[in-house]
Chimera marker file (.cmm) of the C-alpha trace (Angstrom):
<marker_set name="trace">
<marker id="1" x="-0.226" y="0.078" z="0.212" r="1" g="1" b="0" radius="0.5"/>
<marker id="2" x="1.458" y="3.351" z="-0.986" r="1" g="1" b="0" radius="0.5"/>
<marker id="3" x="2.075" y="5.882" z="1.657" r="1" g="1" b="0" radius="0.5"/>
<marker id="4" x="-0.102" y="9.238" z="2.047" r="1" g="1" b="0" radius="0.5"/>
<marker id="5" x="1.307" y="12.346" z="0.910" r="1" g="1" b="0" radius="0.5"/>
<marker id="6" x="0.480" y="16.039" z="0.701" r="1" g="1" b="0" radius="0.5"/>
<marker id="7" x="-0.530" y="15.194" z="-3.145" r="1" g="1" b="0" radius="0.5"/>
<marker id="8" x="-3.417" y="13.010" z="-1.878" r="1" g="1" b="0" radius="0.5"/>
<marker id="9" x="-5.014" y="16.228" z="0.014" r="1" g="1" b="0" radius="0.5"/>
<marker id="10" x="-8.386" y="16.781" z="-2.165" r="1" g="1" b="0" radius="0.5"/>
<marker id="11" x="-8.976" y="20.075" z="-3.193" r="1" g="1" b="0" radius="0.5"/>
<marker id="12" x="-9.891" y="22.714" z="-0.624" r="1" g="1" b="0" radius="0.5"/>
<marker id="13" x="-11.032" y="25.222" z="-2.840" r="1" g="1" b="0" radius="0.5"/>
<marker id="14" x="-14.107" y="27.486" z="-1.032" r="1" g="1" b="0" radius="0.5"/>
<marker id="15" x="-12.528" y="26.546" z="2.248" r="1" g="1" b="0" radius="0.5"/>
<marker id="16" x="-10.508" y="27.961" z="4.758" r="1" g="1" b="0" radius="0.5"/>
<marker id="17" x="-8.114" y="27.627" z="7.767" r="1" g="1" b="0" radius="0.5"/>
<marker id="18" x="-6.378" y="29.326" z="10.493" r="1" g="1" b="0" radius="0.5"/>
<marker id="19" x="-2.905" y="27.813" z="11.217" r="1" g="1" b="0" radius="0.5"/>
<marker id="20" x="-0.958" y="29.202" z="14.333" r="1" g="1" b="0" radius="0.5"/>
<marker id="21" x="2.823" y="29.524" z="13.883" r="1" g="1" b="0" radius="0.5"/>
<marker id="22" x="4.805" y="30.707" z="11.076" r="1" g="1" b="0" radius="0.5"/>
<marker id="23" x="7.610" y="27.850" z="10.971" r="1" g="1" b="0" radius="0.5"/>
<marker id="24" x="7.925" y="24.390" z="11.207" r="1" g="1" b="0" radius="0.5"/>
<marker id="25" x="4.881" y="22.246" z="11.189" r="1" g="1" b="0" radius="0.5"/>
<marker id="26" x="2.575" y="25.401" z="10.990" r="1" g="1" b="0" radius="0.5"/>
<marker id="27" x="4.508" y="26.448" z="8.022" r="1" g="1" b="0" radius="0.5"/>
<marker id="28" x="4.438" y="23.020" z="6.166" r="1" g="1" b="0" radius="0.5"/>
<marker id="29" x="0.309" y="22.756" z="6.931" r="1" g="1" b="0" radius="0.5"/>
<marker id="30" x="-0.015" y="25.969" z="5.619" r="1" g="1" b="0" radius="0.5"/>
<marker id="31" x="1.977" y="25.329" z="2.483" r="1" g="1" b="0" radius="0.5"/>
<marker id="32" x="0.345" y="22.011" z="1.564" r="1" g="1" b="0" radius="0.5"/>
<marker id="33" x="-3.238" y="23.665" z="2.077" r="1" g="1" b="0" radius="0.5"/>
<marker id="34" x="-2.268" y="26.304" z="-0.156" r="1" g="1" b="0" radius="0.5"/>
<marker id="35" x="-1.408" y="23.769" z="-2.444" r="1" g="1" b="0" radius="0.5"/>
<marker id="36" x="-4.382" y="22.417" z="-2.063" r="1" g="1" b="0" radius="0.5"/>
<marker id="37" x="-6.032" y="25.912" z="-3.027" r="1" g="1" b="0" radius="0.5"/>
<marker id="38" x="-7.584" y="26.710" z="0.745" r="1" g="1" b="0" radius="0.5"/>
<marker id="39" x="-7.477" y="30.009" z="1.895" r="1" g="1" b="0" radius="0.5"/>
<marker id="40" x="-5.172" y="30.438" z="4.913" r="1" g="1" b="0" radius="0.5"/>
<marker id="41" x="-4.740" y="32.527" z="7.644" r="1" g="1" b="0" radius="0.5"/>
<marker id="42" x="-1.209" y="32.198" z="9.211" r="1" g="1" b="0" radius="0.5"/>
<marker id="43" x="-1.367" y="33.572" z="13.021" r="1" g="1" b="0" radius="0.5"/>
<marker id="44" x="1.809" y="34.448" z="14.772" r="1" g="1" b="0" radius="0.5"/>
<marker id="45" x="3.652" y="36.697" z="16.992" r="1" g="1" b="0" radius="0.5"/>
<marker id="46" x="6.311" y="38.062" z="14.803" r="1" g="1" b="0" radius="0.5"/>
<marker id="47" x="5.020" y="40.091" z="11.600" r="1" g="1" b="0" radius="0.5"/>
<marker id="48" x="8.618" y="39.524" z="9.824" r="1" g="1" b="0" radius="0.5"/>
<marker id="49" x="8.356" y="35.915" z="10.304" r="1" g="1" b="0" radius="0.5"/>
<marker id="50" x="4.772" y="35.980" z="8.864" r="1" g="1" b="0" radius="0.5"/>
<marker id="51" x="5.555" y="38.027" z="5.898" r="1" g="1" b="0" radius="0.5"/>
<marker id="52" x="8.248" y="35.727" z="5.588" r="1" g="1" b="0" radius="0.5"/>
<marker id="53" x="6.123" y="32.509" z="5.333" r="1" g="1" b="0" radius="0.5"/>
<marker id="54" x="3.949" y="34.423" z="3.106" r="1" g="1" b="0" radius="0.5"/>
<marker id="55" x="6.537" y="34.974" z="0.559" r="1" g="1" b="0" radius="0.5"/>
<marker id="56" x="7.249" y="31.484" z="0.742" r="1" g="1" b="0" radius="0.5"/>
<marker id="57" x="4.085" y="30.060" z="-0.135" r="1" g="1" b="0" radius="0.5"/>
<marker id="58" x="3.586" y="32.646" z="-2.999" r="1" g="1" b="0" radius="0.5"/>
<marker id="59" x="7.014" y="31.886" z="-4.304" r="1" g="1" b="0" radius="0.5"/>
<marker id="60" x="5.207" y="28.062" z="-4.572" r="1" g="1" b="0" radius="0.5"/>
<marker id="61" x="1.712" y="29.148" z="-5.342" r="1" g="1" b="0" radius="0.5"/>
<marker id="62" x="1.493" y="32.694" z="-6.799" r="1" g="1" b="0" radius="0.5"/>
<marker id="63" x="-2.235" y="32.373" z="-6.501" r="1" g="1" b="0" radius="0.5"/>
<marker id="64" x="-2.351" y="31.294" z="-2.802" r="1" g="1" b="0" radius="0.5"/>
<marker id="65" x="-4.830" y="33.393" z="-0.665" r="1" g="1" b="0" radius="0.5"/>
<marker id="66" x="-2.921" y="33.612" z="2.217" r="1" g="1" b="0" radius="0.5"/>
<marker id="67" x="-2.476" y="36.404" z="4.727" r="1" g="1" b="0" radius="0.5"/>
<marker id="68" x="-0.872" y="36.943" z="8.082" r="1" g="1" b="0" radius="0.5"/>
<marker id="69" x="-2.645" y="37.986" z="11.571" r="1" g="1" b="0" radius="0.5"/>
<marker id="70" x="-0.675" y="38.959" z="14.678" r="1" g="1" b="0" radius="0.5"/>
<marker id="71" x="-1.303" y="36.523" z="17.338" r="1" g="1" b="0" radius="0.5"/>
<marker id="72" x="0.631" y="36.047" z="20.851" r="1" g="1" b="0" radius="0.5"/>
<marker id="73" x="-0.652" y="32.508" z="22.429" r="1" g="1" b="0" radius="0.5"/>
<marker id="74" x="1.263" y="33.873" z="25.615" r="1" g="1" b="0" radius="0.5"/>
<marker id="75" x="-1.258" y="36.613" z="25.952" r="1" g="1" b="0" radius="0.5"/>
<marker id="76" x="-4.831" y="36.114" z="26.508" r="1" g="1" b="0" radius="0.5"/>
<marker id="77" x="-5.379" y="39.648" z="25.567" r="1" g="1" b="0" radius="0.5"/>
<marker id="78" x="-4.133" y="38.708" z="22.052" r="1" g="1" b="0" radius="0.5"/>
<marker id="79" x="-6.285" y="35.495" z="21.907" r="1" g="1" b="0" radius="0.5"/>
<marker id="80" x="-9.116" y="37.342" z="22.373" r="1" g="1" b="0" radius="0.5"/>
<marker id="81" x="-8.639" y="40.425" z="20.144" r="1" g="1" b="0" radius="0.5"/>
<marker id="82" x="-7.587" y="37.764" z="17.198" r="1" g="1" b="0" radius="0.5"/>
<marker id="83" x="-11.155" y="36.383" z="17.641" r="1" g="1" b="0" radius="0.5"/>
<marker id="84" x="-13.016" y="39.534" z="18.051" r="1" g="1" b="0" radius="0.5"/>
<marker id="85" x="-11.187" y="40.490" z="14.584" r="1" g="1" b="0" radius="0.5"/>
<marker id="86" x="-11.682" y="36.849" z="12.892" r="1" g="1" b="0" radius="0.5"/>
<marker id="87" x="-15.725" y="37.331" z="13.784" r="1" g="1" b="0" radius="0.5"/>
<marker id="88" x="-15.698" y="40.645" z="12.744" r="1" g="1" b="0" radius="0.5"/>
<marker id="89" x="-13.904" y="40.027" z="9.403" r="1" g="1" b="0" radius="0.5"/>
<marker id="90" x="-15.555" y="36.576" z="8.662" r="1" g="1" b="0" radius="0.5"/>
<marker id="91" x="-18.865" y="34.789" z="8.949" r="1" g="1" b="0" radius="0.5"/>
<marker id="92" x="-17.288" y="31.194" z="8.638" r="1" g="1" b="0" radius="0.5"/>
<marker id="93" x="-14.146" y="28.998" z="8.981" r="1" g="1" b="0" radius="0.5"/>
<marker id="94" x="-13.564" y="25.537" z="8.188" r="1" g="1" b="0" radius="0.5"/>
<marker id="95" x="-10.287" y="24.470" z="9.759" r="1" g="1" b="0" radius="0.5"/>
<marker id="96" x="-8.463" y="25.611" z="13.150" r="1" g="1" b="0" radius="0.5"/>
<marker id="97" x="-5.091" y="23.906" z="13.109" r="1" g="1" b="0" radius="0.5"/>
<marker id="98" x="-3.207" y="24.839" z="16.412" r="1" g="1" b="0" radius="0.5"/>
<marker id="99" x="0.361" y="24.173" z="16.127" r="1" g="1" b="0" radius="0.5"/>
<marker id="100" x="2.362" y="27.166" z="17.298" r="1" g="1" b="0" radius="0.5"/>
<marker id="101" x="3.854" y="26.149" z="20.837" r="1" g="1" b="0" radius="0.5"/>
<marker id="102" x="7.221" y="27.096" z="22.742" r="1" g="1" b="0" radius="0.5"/>
<marker id="103" x="9.644" y="24.288" z="23.704" r="1" g="1" b="0" radius="0.5"/>
<marker id="104" x="11.728" y="24.011" z="26.905" r="1" g="1" b="0" radius="0.5"/>
<marker id="105" x="12.619" y="27.322" z="27.571" r="1" g="1" b="0" radius="0.5"/>
<marker id="106" x="15.896" y="27.472" z="29.275" r="1" g="1" b="0" radius="0.5"/>
<marker id="107" x="14.779" y="29.352" z="31.972" r="1" g="1" b="0" radius="0.5"/>
<marker id="108" x="10.819" y="29.293" z="33.727" r="1" g="1" b="0" radius="0.5"/>
<marker id="109" x="8.707" y="31.671" z="32.511" r="1" g="1" b="0" radius="0.5"/>
<marker id="110" x="4.970" y="32.676" z="32.750" r="1" g="1" b="0" radius="0.5"/>
<marker id="111" x="2.449" y="33.806" z="30.424" r="1" g="1" b="0" radius="0.5"/>
<marker id="112" x="0.598" y="37.686" z="30.867" r="1" g="1" b="0" radius="0.5"/>
<marker id="113" x="-1.657" y="36.057" z="33.316" r="1" g="1" b="0" radius="0.5"/>
<marker id="114" x="0.709" y="34.025" z="35.457" r="1" g="1" b="0" radius="0.5"/>
<marker id="115" x="0.765" y="30.569" z="33.568" r="1" g="1" b="0" radius="0.5"/>
<marker id="116" x="3.511" y="28.457" z="33.169" r="1" g="1" b="0" radius="0.5"/>
<marker id="117" x="4.847" y="29.334" z="29.541" r="1" g="1" b="0" radius="0.5"/>
<marker id="118" x="4.516" y="26.271" z="27.921" r="1" g="1" b="0" radius="0.5"/>
<marker id="119" x="1.414" y="25.264" z="29.699" r="1" g="1" b="0" radius="0.5"/>
<marker id="120" x="-0.375" y="28.714" z="28.689" r="1" g="1" b="0" radius="0.5"/>
<marker id="121" x="1.031" y="28.556" z="25.512" r="1" g="1" b="0" radius="0.5"/>
<marker id="122" x="0.866" y="24.982" z="24.440" r="1" g="1" b="0" radius="0.5"/>
<marker id="123" x="-2.595" y="24.094" z="25.609" r="1" g="1" b="0" radius="0.5"/>
<marker id="124" x="-4.626" y="26.678" z="27.316" r="1" g="1" b="0" radius="0.5"/>
<marker id="125" x="-4.318" y="29.286" z="24.580" r="1" g="1" b="0" radius="0.5"/>
<marker id="126" x="-5.072" y="26.804" z="22.035" r="1" g="1" b="0" radius="0.5"/>
<marker id="127" x="-8.160" y="25.560" z="24.127" r="1" g="1" b="0" radius="0.5"/>
<marker id="128" x="-9.012" y="29.602" z="24.419" r="1" g="1" b="0" radius="0.5"/>
<marker id="129" x="-8.797" y="30.336" z="20.982" r="1" g="1" b="0" radius="0.5"/>
<marker id="130" x="-10.837" y="27.484" z="19.839" r="1" g="1" b="0" radius="0.5"/>
<marker id="131" x="-13.568" y="28.477" z="22.016" r="1" g="1" b="0" radius="0.5"/>
<marker id="132" x="-13.200" y="32.000" z="20.333" r="1" g="1" b="0" radius="0.5"/>
<marker id="133" x="-13.457" y="30.713" z="16.906" r="1" g="1" b="0" radius="0.5"/>
<marker id="134" x="-16.131" y="28.428" z="17.872" r="1" g="1" b="0" radius="0.5"/>
<marker id="135" x="-19.166" y="30.660" z="16.387" r="1" g="1" b="0" radius="0.5"/>
<marker id="136" x="-17.199" y="30.637" z="12.849" r="1" g="1" b="0" radius="0.5"/>
<marker id="137" x="-16.628" y="27.200" z="12.667" r="1" g="1" b="0" radius="0.5"/>
<marker id="138" x="-19.729" y="26.088" z="13.711" r="1" g="1" b="0" radius="0.5"/>
<marker id="139" x="-20.659" y="28.092" z="10.533" r="1" g="1" b="0" radius="0.5"/>
<marker id="140" x="-18.518" y="26.309" z="8.428" r="1" g="1" b="0" radius="0.5"/>
<marker id="141" x="-18.304" y="23.404" z="5.797" r="1" g="1" b="0" radius="0.5"/>
<marker id="142" x="-17.570" y="19.992" z="7.831" r="1" g="1" b="0" radius="0.5"/>
<marker id="143" x="-15.064" y="22.176" z="10.587" r="1" g="1" b="0" radius="0.5"/>
<marker id="144" x="-12.165" y="20.775" z="11.856" r="1" g="1" b="0" radius="0.5"/>
<marker id="145" x="-10.382" y="21.497" z="14.913" r="1" g="1" b="0" radius="0.5"/>
<marker id="146" x="-6.797" y="20.082" z="14.691" r="1" g="1" b="0" radius="0.5"/>
<marker id="147" x="-4.276" y="20.196" z="17.794" r="1" g="1" b="0" radius="0.5"/>
<marker id="148" x="-0.787" y="19.327" z="17.320" r="1" g="1" b="0" radius="0.5"/>
<marker id="149" x="1.280" y="17.768" z="19.913" r="1" g="1" b="0" radius="0.5"/>
<marker id="150" x="4.826" y="16.654" z="20.187" r="1" g="1" b="0" radius="0.5"/>
<marker id="151" x="6.170" y="13.338" z="21.243" r="1" g="1" b="0" radius="0.5"/>
<marker id="152" x="8.795" y="15.041" z="23.627" r="1" g="1" b="0" radius="0.5"/>
<marker id="153" x="6.873" y="15.139" z="26.992" r="1" g="1" b="0" radius="0.5"/>
<marker id="154" x="6.364" y="18.995" z="28.740" r="1" g="1" b="0" radius="0.5"/>
<marker id="155" x="8.257" y="19.490" z="31.780" r="1" g="1" b="0" radius="0.5"/>
<marker id="156" x="6.689" y="22.109" z="33.839" r="1" g="1" b="0" radius="0.5"/>
<marker id="157" x="9.969" y="22.777" z="35.890" r="1" g="1" b="0" radius="0.5"/>
<marker id="158" x="9.988" y="24.326" z="39.098" r="1" g="1" b="0" radius="0.5"/>
<link id1="1" id2="2" r="1" g="1" b="0" radius="0.2"/>
<link id1="2" id2="3" r="1" g="1" b="0" radius="0.2"/>
<link id1="3" id2="4" r="1" g="1" b="0" radius="0.2"/>
<link id1="4" id2="5" r="1" g="1" b="0" radius="0.2"/>
<link id1="5" id2="6" r="1" g="1" b="0" radius="0.2"/>
<link id1="6" id2="7" r="1" g="1" b="0" radius="0.2"/>
<link id1="7" id2="8" r="1" g="1" b="0" radius="0.2"/>
<link id1="8" id2="9" r="1" g="1" b="0" radius="0.2"/>
<link id1="9" id2="10" r="1" g="1" b="0" radius="0.2"/>
<link id1="10" id2="11" r="1" g="1" b="0" radius="0.2"/>
<link id1="11" id2="12" r="1" g="1" b="0" radius="0.2"/>
<link id1="12" id2="13" r="1" g="1" b="0" radius="0.2"/>
<link id1="13" id2="14" r="1" g="1" b="0" radius="0.2"/>
<link id1="14" id2="15" r="1" g="1" b="0" radius="0.2"/>
<link id1="15" id2="16" r="1" g="1" b="0" radius="0.2"/>
<link id1="16" id2="17" r="1" g="1" b="0" radius="0.2"/>
<link id1="17" id2="18" r="1" g="1" b="0" radius="0.2"/>
<link id1="18" id2="19" r="1" g="1" b="0" radius="0.2"/>
<link id1="19" id2="20" r="1" g="1" b="0" radius="0.2"/>
<link id1="20" id2="21" r="1" g="1" b="0" radius="0.2"/>
<link id1="21" id2="22" r="1" g="1" b="0" radius="0.2"/>
<link id1="22" id2="23" r="1" g="1" b="0" radius="0.2"/>
<link id1="23" id2="24" r="1" g="1" b="0" radius="0.2"/>
<link id1="24" id2="25" r="1" g="1" b="0" radius="0.2"/>
<link id1="25" id2="26" r="1" g="1" b="0" radius="0.2"/>
<link id1="26" id2="27" r="1" g="1" b="0" radius="0.2"/>
<link id1="27" id2="28" r="1" g="1" b="0" radius="0.2"/>
<link id1="28" id2="29" r="1" g="1" b="0" radius="0.2"/>
<link id1="29" id2="30" r="1" g="1" b="0" radius="0.2"/>
<link id1="30" id2="31" r="1" g="1" b="0" radius="0.2"/>
<link id1="31" id2="32" r="1" g="1" b="0" radius="0.2"/>
<link id1="32" id2="33" r="1" g="1" b="0" radius="0.2"/>
<link id1="33" id2="34" r="1" g="1" b="0" radius="0.2"/>
<link id1="34" id2="35" r="1" g="1" b="0" radius="0.2"/>
<link id1="35" id2="36" r="1" g="1" b="0" radius="0.2"/>
<link id1="36" id2="37" r="1" g="1" b="0" radius="0.2"/>
<link id1="37" id2="38" r="1" g="1" b="0" radius="0.2"/>
<link id1="38" id2="39" r="1" g="1" b="0" radius="0.2"/>
<link id1="39" id2="40" r="1" g="1" b="0" radius="0.2"/>
<link id1="40" id2="41" r="1" g="1" b="0" radius="0.2"/>
<link id1="41" id2="42" r="1" g="1" b="0" radius="0.2"/>
<link id1="42" id2="43" r="1" g="1" b="0" radius="0.2"/>
<link id1="43" id2="44" r="1" g="1" b="0" radius="0.2"/>
<link id1="44" id2="45" r="1" g="1" b="0" radius="0.2"/>
<link id1="45" id2="46" r="1" g="1" b="0" radius="0.2"/>
<link id1="46" id2="47" r="1" g="1" b="0" radius="0.2"/>
<link id1="47" id2="48" r="1" g="1" b="0" radius="0.2"/>
<link id1="48" id2="49" r="1" g="1" b="0" radius="0.2"/>
<link id1="49" id2="50" r="1" g="1" b="0" radius="0.2"/>
<link id1="50" id2="51" r="1" g="1" b="0" radius="0.2"/>
<link id1="51" id2="52" r="1" g="1" b="0" radius="0.2"/>
<link id1="52" id2="53" r="1" g="1" b="0" radius="0.2"/>
<link id1="53" id2="54" r="1" g="1" b="0" radius="0.2"/>
<link id1="54" id2="55" r="1" g="1" b="0" radius="0.2"/>
<link id1="55" id2="56" r="1" g="1" b="0" radius="0.2"/>
<link id1="56" id2="57" r="1" g="1" b="0" radius="0.2"/>
<link id1="57" id2="58" r="1" g="1" b="0" radius="0.2"/>
<link id1="58" id2="59" r="1" g="1" b="0" radius="0.2"/>
<link id1="59" id2="60" r="1" g="1" b="0" radius="0.2"/>
<link id1="60" id2="61" r="1" g="1" b="0" radius="0.2"/>
<link id1="61" id2="62" r="1" g="1" b="0" radius="0.2"/>
<link id1="62" id2="63" r="1" g="1" b="0" radius="0.2"/>
<link id1="63" id2="64" r="1" g="1" b="0" radius="0.2"/>
<link id1="64" id2="65" r="1" g="1" b="0" radius="0.2"/>
<link id1="65" id2="66" r="1" g="1" b="0" radius="0.2"/>
<link id1="66" id2="67" r="1" g="1" b="0" radius="0.2"/>
<link id1="67" id2="68" r="1" g="1" b="0" radius="0.2"/>
<link id1="68" id2="69" r="1" g="1" b="0" radius="0.2"/>
<link id1="69" id2="70" r="1" g="1" b="0" radius="0.2"/>
<link id1="70" id2="71" r="1" g="1" b="0" radius="0.2"/>
<link id1="71" id2="72" r="1" g="1" b="0" radius="0.2"/>
<link id1="72" id2="73" r="1" g="1" b="0" radius="0.2"/>
<link id1="73" id2="74" r="1" g="1" b="0" radius="0.2"/>
<link id1="74" id2="75" r="1" g="1" b="0" radius="0.2"/>
<link id1="75" id2="76" r="1" g="1" b="0" radius="0.2"/>
<link id1="76" id2="77" r="1" g="1" b="0" radius="0.2"/>
<link id1="77" id2="78" r="1" g="1" b="0" radius="0.2"/>
<link id1="78" id2="79" r="1" g="1" b="0" radius="0.2"/>
<link id1="79" id2="80" r="1" g="1" b="0" radius="0.2"/>
<link id1="80" id2="81" r="1" g="1" b="0" radius="0.2"/>
<link id1="81" id2="82" r="1" g="1" b="0" radius="0.2"/>
<link id1="82" id2="83" r="1" g="1" b="0" radius="0.2"/>
<link id1="83" id2="84" r="1" g="1" b="0" radius="0.2"/>
<link id1="84" id2="85" r="1" g="1" b="0" radius="0.2"/>
<link id1="85" id2="86" r="1" g="1" b="0" radius="0.2"/>
<link id1="86" id2="87" r="1" g="1" b="0" radius="0.2"/>
<link id1="87" id2="88" r="1" g="1" b="0" radius="0.2"/>
<link id1="88" id2="89" r="1" g="1" b="0" radius="0.2"/>
<link id1="89" id2="90" r="1" g="1" b="0" radius="0.2"/>
<link id1="90" id2="91" r="1" g="1" b="0" radius="0.2"/>
<link id1="91" id2="92" r="1" g="1" b="0" radius="0.2"/>
<link id1="92" id2="93" r="1" g="1" b="0" radius="0.2"/>
<link id1="93" id2="94" r="1" g="1" b="0" radius="0.2"/>
<link id1="94" id2="95" r="1" g="1" b="0" radius="0.2"/>
<link id1="95" id2="96" r="1" g="1" b="0" radius="0.2"/>
<link id1="96" id2="97" r="1" g="1" b="0" radius="0.2"/>
<link id1="97" id2="98" r="1" g="1" b="0" radius="0.2"/>
<link id1="98" id2="99" r="1" g="1" b="0" radius="0.2"/>
<link id1="99" id2="100" r="1" g="1" b="0" radius="0.2"/>
<link id1="100" id2="101" r="1" g="1" b="0" radius="0.2"/>
<link id1="101" id2="102" r="1" g="1" b="0" radius="0.2"/>
<link id1="102" id2="103" r="1" g="1" b="0" radius="0.2"/>
<link id1="103" id2="104" r="1" g="1" b="0" radius="0.2"/>
<link id1="104" id2="105" r="1" g="1" b="0" radius="0.2"/>
<link id1="105" id2="106" r="1" g="1" b="0" radius="0.2"/>
<link id1="106" id2="107" r="1" g="1" b="0" radius="0.2"/>
<link id1="107" id2="108" r="1" g="1" b="0" radius="0.2"/>
<link id1="108" id2="109" r="1" g="1" b="0" radius="0.2"/>
<link id1="109" id2="110" r="1" g="1" b="0" radius="0.2"/>
<link id1="110" id2="111" r="1" g="1" b="0" radius="0.2"/>
<link id1="111" id2="112" r="1" g="1" b="0" radius="0.2"/>
<link id1="112" id2="113" r="1" g="1" b="0" radius="0.2"/>
<link id1="113" id2="114" r="1" g="1" b="0" radius="0.2"/>
<link id1="114" id2="115" r="1" g="1" b="0" radius="0.2"/>
<link id1="115" id2="116" r="1" g="1" b="0" radius="0.2"/>
<link id1="116" id2="117" r="1" g="1" b="0" radius="0.2"/>
<link id1="117" id2="118" r="1" g="1" b="0" radius="0.2"/>
<link id1="118" id2="119" r="1" g="1" b="0" radius="0.2"/>
<link id1="119" id2="120" r="1" g="1" b="0" radius="0.2"/>
<link id1="120" id2="121" r="1" g="1" b="0" radius="0.2"/>
<link id1="121" id2="122" r="1" g="1" b="0" radius="0.2"/>
<link id1="122" id2="123" r="1" g="1" b="0" radius="0.2"/>
<link id1="123" id2="124" r="1" g="1" b="0" radius="0.2"/>
<link id1="124" id2="125" r="1" g="1" b="0" radius="0.2"/>
<link id1="125" id2="126" r="1" g="1" b="0" radius="0.2"/>
<link id1="126" id2="127" r="1" g="1" b="0" radius="0.2"/>
<link id1="127" id2="128" r="1" g="1" b="0" radius="0.2"/>
<link id1="128" id2="129" r="1" g="1" b="0" radius="0.2"/>
<link id1="129" id2="130" r="1" g="1" b="0" radius="0.2"/>
<link id1="130" id2="131" r="1" g="1" b="0" radius="0.2"/>
<link id1="131" id2="132" r="1" g="1" b="0" radius="0.2"/>
<link id1="132" id2="133" r="1" g="1" b="0" radius="0.2"/>
<link id1="133" id2="134" r="1" g="1" b="0" radius="0.2"/>
<link id1="134" id2="135" r="1" g="1" b="0" radius="0.2"/>
<link id1="135" id2="136" r="1" g="1" b="0" radius="0.2"/>
<link id1="136" id2="137" r="1" g="1" b="0" radius="0.2"/>
<link id1="137" id2="138" r="1" g="1" b="0" radius="0.2"/>
<link id1="138" id2="139" r="1" g="1" b="0" radius="0.2"/>
<link id1="139" id2="140" r="1" g="1" b="0" radius="0.2"/>
<link id1="140" id2="141" r="1" g="1" b="0" radius="0.2"/>
<link id1="141" id2="142" r="1" g="1" b="0" radius="0.2"/>
<link id1="142" id2="143" r="1" g="1" b="0" radius="0.2"/>
<link id1="143" id2="144" r="1" g="1" b="0" radius="0.2"/>
<link id1="144" id2="145" r="1" g="1" b="0" radius="0.2"/>
<link id1="145" id2="146" r="1" g="1" b="0" radius="0.2"/>
<link id1="146" id2="147" r="1" g="1" b="0" radius="0.2"/>
<link id1="147" id2="148" r="1" g="1" b="0" radius="0.2"/>
<link id1="148" id2="149" r="1" g="1" b="0" radius="0.2"/>
<link id1="149" id2="150" r="1" g="1" b="0" radius="0.2"/>
<link id1="150" id2="151" r="1" g="1" b="0" radius="0.2"/>
<link id1="151" id2="152" r="1" g="1" b="0" radius="0.2"/>
<link id1="152" id2="153" r="1" g="1" b="0" radius="0.2"/>
<link id1="153" id2="154" r="1" g="1" b="0" radius="0.2"/>
<link id1="154" id2="155" r="1" g="1" b="0" radius="0.2"/>
<link id1="155" id2="156" r="1" g="1" b="0" radius="0.2"/>
<link id1="156" id2="157" r="1" g="1" b="0" radius="0.2"/>
<link id1="157" id2="158" r="1" g="1" b="0" radius="0.2"/>
</marker_set>
């Protein structure tokens, strides 16, 4: 049996997705969805990294419908603001890929609301983002929420 590849993704024309993260798996997800003709909103902290991700996608797929929106998953205010912007701009959303994460900061850090950084960013904010976008997802076509995880365990440290 042949292995599944991105070439097996059916056309996503007419569908929309929010993908968190401007690099790594998030970028590759956005690139694969662009290939399948999905409208993509890449959400991340860095305007520069967002612009770079969009440029790379458009180099591969010049007609890609892709844009960047600022979102800091370590900030509940940023998650709320992003959700409000999306609800004001759109009536539906078909996919949410909760991907962006932090991994093993060298020193213990906390989010703006006091949660340990990995827990707040990788788990709590993905839950909050999903809740913020749920009204749009309910209006989407066969909506999906994908939560990306790691094989590496999360250590909360002391």
